[in-house]
VOPAGU-2260 file (C-alpha; in pm, 1 decimal, decimal comma):
REM VOPAGU-2260
SITE   aa  ch    i         X         Y         Z
SITE  MET   A    0  -17856,0   11681,0   -4730,2
SITE  SER   A    1  -18039,3   11923,3   -4897,9
SITE  GLU   A    2  -18401,7   12003,5   -4866,5
SITE  THR   A    3  -18472,7   11827,4   -5197,0
SITE  MET   A    4  -18277,9   11507,5   -5101,9
SITE  ARG   A    5  -18499,5   11489,4   -4772,8
SITE  ALA   A    6  -18788,3   11523,3   -4972,2
SITE  TRP   A    7  -18691,7   11231,8   -5203,2
SITE  ALA   A    8  -18613,8   11011,5   -4916,1
SITE  LEU   A    9  -18935,6   11094,0   -4745,9
SITE  GLU   A   10  -19115,4   11020,5   -5100,1
SITE  SER   A   11  -18936,8   10692,7   -5107,3
SITE  ALA   A   12  -19042,8   10608,4   -4786,4
SITE  ARG   A   13  -19420,4   10666,3   -4834,7
SITE  SER   A   14  -19372,0   10451,9   -5137,9
SITE  TRP   A   15  -19289,1   10147,3   -4922,5
SITE  LEU   A   16  -19654,7   10191,4   -4723,2
SITE  GLY   A   17  -19855,8    9883,7   -4703,9
SITE  THR   A   18  -19527,9    9662,2   -4771,1
SITE  PRO   A   19  -19567,4    9361,1   -4545,4
SITE  TYR   A   20  -19353,4    9299,9   -4260,7
SITE  ARG   A   21  -19093,1    9025,7   -4360,9
SITE  HIS   A   22  -18787,6    8965,0   -4120,6
SITE  GLN   A   23  -18484,5    9029,8   -4330,6
SITE  GLY   A   24  -18663,0    9150,3   -4621,8
SITE  SER   A   25  -18599,0    9452,5   -4841,5
SITE  ALA   A   26  -18825,4    9428,5   -5121,4
SITE  LYS   A   27  -19094,0    9708,7   -5162,8
SITE  GLY   A   28  -19451,3    9546,4   -5192,9
SITE  ILE   A   29  -19308,3    9214,5   -5122,4
SITE  GLY   A   30  -19172,6    9230,5   -4772,7
SITE  CYS   A   31  -18936,1    9411,2   -4539,0
SITE  ASP   A   32  -18837,8    9487,4   -4200,0
SITE  CYS   A   33  -18734,9    9819,4   -4041,2
SITE  LEU   A   34  -18369,9    9785,5   -4168,1
SITE  GLY   A   35  -18491,4    9662,8   -4485,2
SITE  LEU   A   36  -18695,4    9976,6   -4544,0
SITE  ILE   A   37  -18378,4   10169,0   -4480,8
SITE  ARG   A   38  -18191,4    9962,1   -4713,0
SITE  GLY   A   39  -18456,2    9993,0   -4994,6
SITE  ILE   A   40  -18451,6   10366,3   -4938,7
SITE  TRP   A   41  -18082,6   10374,8   -4980,5
SITE  ARG   A   42  -18113,7   10191,1   -5307,9
SITE  GLU   A   43  -18368,6   10420,4   -5469,9
SITE  LEU   A   44  -18148,6   10725,5   -5352,2
SITE  ARG   A   45  -17796,1   10622,7   -5391,7
SITE  GLY   A   46  -17788,0   10290,5   -5570,2
SITE  VAL   A   47  -17601,1    9961,5   -5459,1
SITE  GLU   A   48  -17600,9    9933,4   -5085,5
SITE  PRO   A   49  -17261,3    9974,6   -4919,7
SITE  GLU   A   50  -17235,9    9654,2   -4745,1
SITE  GLU   A   51  -17470,6    9356,9   -4659,7
SITE  PRO   A   52  -17621,4    9359,4   -4312,2
SITE  GLY   A   53  -17541,9    8982,3   -4218,2
SITE  ALA   A   54  -17786,7    8751,7   -4060,2
SITE  TYR   A   55  -17971,4    8895,9   -3750,0
SITE  SER   A   56  -18244,1    8704,4   -3531,1
SITE  THR   A   57  -18591,7    8823,9   -3474,6
SITE  THR   A   58  -18509,0    8841,9   -3098,8
SITE  TRP   A   59  -18213,8    9048,9   -3155,9
SITE  SER   A   60  -18353,1    9335,4   -2950,1
SITE  LEU   A   61  -18338,5    9110,5   -2644,4
SITE  ARG   A   62  -17974,0    9071,2   -2634,5
SITE  SER   A   63  -17674,8    9280,2   -2552,6
SITE  GLY   A   64  -17355,8    9295,1   -2752,9
SITE  PRO   A   65  -17222,7    9490,1   -3052,3
SITE  ASP   A   66  -17429,6    9799,6   -3147,8
SITE  ARG   A   67  -17422,2    9679,6   -3518,7
SITE  LEU   A   68  -17689,8    9907,0   -3622,7
SITE  MET   A   69  -17556,3   10213,5   -3483,0
SITE  ALA   A   70  -17201,8   10124,1   -3619,3
SITE  ALA   A   71  -17344,7   10075,3   -3981,7
SITE  ALA   A   72  -17560,6   10402,4   -3945,6
SITE  GLU   A   73  -17215,0   10605,7   -3832,2
SITE  ARG   A   74  -17039,8   10453,2   -4154,6
SITE  HIS   A   75  -17300,0   10515,4   -4373,8
SITE  LEU   A   76  -17525,6   10816,4   -4282,5
SITE  LEU   A   77  -17457,3   11148,4   -4145,5
SITE  PRO   A   78  -17521,4   11213,3   -3775,7
SITE  VAL   A   79  -17750,0   11490,3   -3684,0
SITE  ASP   A   80  -17858,4   11627,0   -3335,5
SITE  MET   A   81  -18190,7   11458,0   -3243,9
SITE  SER   A   82  -18347,2   11778,0   -3167,5
SITE  GLN   A   83  -18265,9   11858,7   -3540,4
SITE  ALA   A   84  -18417,6   11577,7   -3696,7
SITE  LEU   A   85  -18623,6   11638,9   -4005,5
SITE  PRO   A   86  -18868,9   11447,8   -4230,7
SITE  GLY   A   87  -18673,8   11222,4   -4431,3
SITE  ASP   A   88  -18403,4   11132,3   -4165,1
SITE  VAL   A   89  -18326,2   10817,1   -3994,7
SITE  LEU   A   90  -18419,5   10748,3   -3617,4
SITE  LEU   A   91  -18247,6   10456,2   -3439,1
SITE  PHE   A   92  -18397,1   10314,7   -3143,0
SITE  ARG   A   93  -18303,5   10110,6   -2821,4
SITE  TRP   A   94  -18541,8    9960,5   -2603,6
SITE  ARG   A   95  -18334,9    9968,9   -2276,5
SITE  SER   A   96  -18050,1   10169,8   -2169,3
SITE  GLY   A   97  -17706,1   10027,2   -2256,6
SITE  ALA   A   98  -17874,0    9793,6   -2517,5
SITE  PRO   A   99  -17772,6    9804,0   -2883,9
SITE  ALA   A  100  -18022,9    9989,7   -3122,0
SITE  THR   A  101  -18238,3    9740,2   -3286,1
SITE  HIS   A  102  -18506,0    9975,7   -3467,8
SITE  CYS   A  103  -18503,4   10219,5   -3730,2
SITE  ALA   A  104  -18763,1   10455,2   -3865,0
SITE  ILE   A  105  -18800,0   10753,4   -4098,6
SITE  VAL   A  106  -18909,6   11072,3   -3970,8
SITE  ASP   A  107  -19258,7   11152,4   -4137,2
SITE  GLU   A  108  -19436,1   11496,8   -4096,1
SITE  SER   A  109  -19667,3   11607,4   -3805,9
SITE  GLY   A  110  -19464,0   11400,4   -3541,9
SITE  ARG   A  111  -19497,0   11090,4   -3720,6
SITE  ILE   A  112  -19248,8   10808,8   -3830,3
SITE  ILE   A  113  -19257,6   10543,2   -4108,2
SITE  HIS   A  114  -19126,8   10220,8   -3996,9
SITE  ALA   A  115  -19186,9    9844,9   -4062,2
SITE  TYR   A  116  -19404,1    9715,7   -3784,2
SITE  GLN   A  117  -19377,4    9357,8   -3685,3
SITE  GLY   A  118  -19670,1    9142,9   -3768,6
SITE  ALA   A  119  -19804,5    9413,3   -3983,5
SITE  SER   A  120  -19640,6    9635,0   -4269,6
SITE  VAL   A  121  -19471,9    9965,0   -4317,2
SITE  VAL   A  122  -19681,6   10203,7   -4162,0
SITE  SER   A  123  -19669,9   10602,9   -4069,2
SITE  THR   A  124  -19774,7   10613,8   -3683,4
SITE  ALA   A  125  -19729,8   10886,9   -3439,6
SITE  LEU   A  126  -19402,5   10899,8   -3243,9
SITE  PRO   A  127  -19532,5   10846,7   -2901,4
SITE  ASN   A  128  -19332,8   10999,3   -2595,7
SITE  SER   A  129  -19249,8   10649,8   -2481,1
SITE  TRP   A  130  -19050,6   10579,2   -2779,9
SITE  ARG   A  131  -18903,0   10935,1   -2807,4
SITE  GLY   A  132  -18697,7   10846,1   -2493,2
SITE  ARG   A  133  -18577,9   10550,1   -2673,5
SITE  ILE   A  134  -18411,8   10752,3   -2974,6
SITE  ALA   A  135  -18032,4   10626,2   -2977,5
SITE  GLY   A  136  -17943,3   10833,2   -3293,5
SITE  ALA   A  137  -18061,4   11052,7   -3570,2
SITE  PHE   A  138  -17900,7   11043,8   -3930,8
SITE  ARG   A  139  -17944,8   11161,6   -4277,4
SITE  PHE   A  140  -17890,5   11023,8   -4612,2
SITE  PRO   A  141  -17549,7   11143,8   -4756,0
SITE  GLU   A  142  -17581,6   11343,1   -5078,1
């Protein structure tokens, strides 16, 4: 992705700041979860989403099973080395080894991420060291 496209992805993500958290939501200013944020940015950058995510529970991070989020990212986004992730890129997180990825965020500037924070809203927060070790993959939106 060109620098301009990453800048557009970051600008789009920042326009979602303050959107309330809503499980399975994907509407700017109305409500979204972490996947809904990525879906909304995709629509702003690329138009129609490539697929529907299907239903998922609020406790999906506690389960094992297929890594649906990672598989979808691999189908529709471009993988990058985690050490090369730049502002505007997408990060996926898994909370324990061997578990599926269940959280996603956009890389912000200055060591921060933009993500939908359960119980709150879309926020830009510092990426703590405890989360860095849980990054499961890094991706870019395609041109």
